C-alpha positions, 0 to 999 in steps of 0.5 A: 558822789552827789555834789549836794552833799557838800552843801546841805543835808536838807532834802528840800535844799538838795532838791533846789540845788539839783533843779538849779544844776538842771537849769544850767544844763538846759541853758547850755543845751538850748543856748538860752538864758533861764530864770527860776521862780522867786527864791527866798534870801536863804535859798539865794545864799545856798545857790550863790555859795555852790562852787559848781554854779560860779560864773553862771548865776546872778539874781534879780528881784526888780530893785536893789533892796528886794529880798525875794529874787529870781535866779538868772542862769547864763552859761555863755556870753552870746546868749540873748536875755529877754529879761526876768519874767516878772511883772510889777502890779499896783494894788489900790484900795478903793476906800479912803483909808485902810489898815491892811498889812503885808500879811493881808496882801499875801494872804489874798494872793495865796487865797487865789491858789497862787504858790508863794514862789510865784510872788516876789516882794510886796511893798506896802504903801499908803492905801495900797501896795506894789507886788512883784509876781511871775509874769505867768500869773499877772493877768490871772491876778488882775482878773481875779483879785477883787477884794482884800479883807473887806476892801475892794481893790483896783489892780493895774501895771506899775512902773519900777520908779513907783517903788519908794526907798526903804525907810531907815533910821541911823542910830548909834548904840553902845556895845561891849563887843561886836558880837551878835548877842551884844548888837542884837540886845542894843538894837532891839531893846533887849537884855543880852541874856534875852538876845542870846536866848533868841539867837539860840532858838533860831529867831535871828538871821544874818544876811538871811541865814539863821545864826544860832552862834551867840559869839559870832563877831560882826564885821560890818555891813550885815543885815540882821533880823530878829523875828517879831522885833524887826530888821537892822543893818549893822554898819560897824564900830565907829569909835571908843569913848574916853571911858572905854565904851565902844560905839557902833552905828546901825540902820534900823528899818522902820 
């Protein structure tokens, strides 16, 4: 029996699991630590939830809050690890001001013919960005990326300590229940009906997995994103008022 049948019916996801299994076999055979390309959060969740891979995998995206990460495969304690094969590039806009977004930077990189899986997180900063990329394409990017939109850019290696901490705002919300529809409604400024509609349409993810169950109860610590509305971290219930109102705290990414 194909072991992937236990975890997914999706052909692309099955292929990812088979590739991971193949890397584990190669690691055992060659006595080396291996790394995948950059994986989406959903792909990481799929791999990490596979029993056959337990104790042999971990993930590295360059910093704690990274969303896209490489899968690290080590099948024996004595295997030497040269480190994840990524590089951090700093992109500096030469103009005094710019209005470039994450989409602009990603589009420029894809315009060079680079596959999305070769690029990790892109952190937009004032007048520039930091980009994680596979080491194999770093020199190519430095040599060929000259403009983003109408702006000329300079590219150089960057250090991990240049990554700014995520900007979040701690908020207190009033919820009738710790259900996903109630939390989303209060967190993203929607009616509960509209929040439930977005969930049913697959527009909401919990820890990067699509959640279409409007009655799912949250325990605390989940990262929730709604398409076109933003992202939060649900901290949990913090108390109840004398009138029976339930309060919860969230961290909203800004």
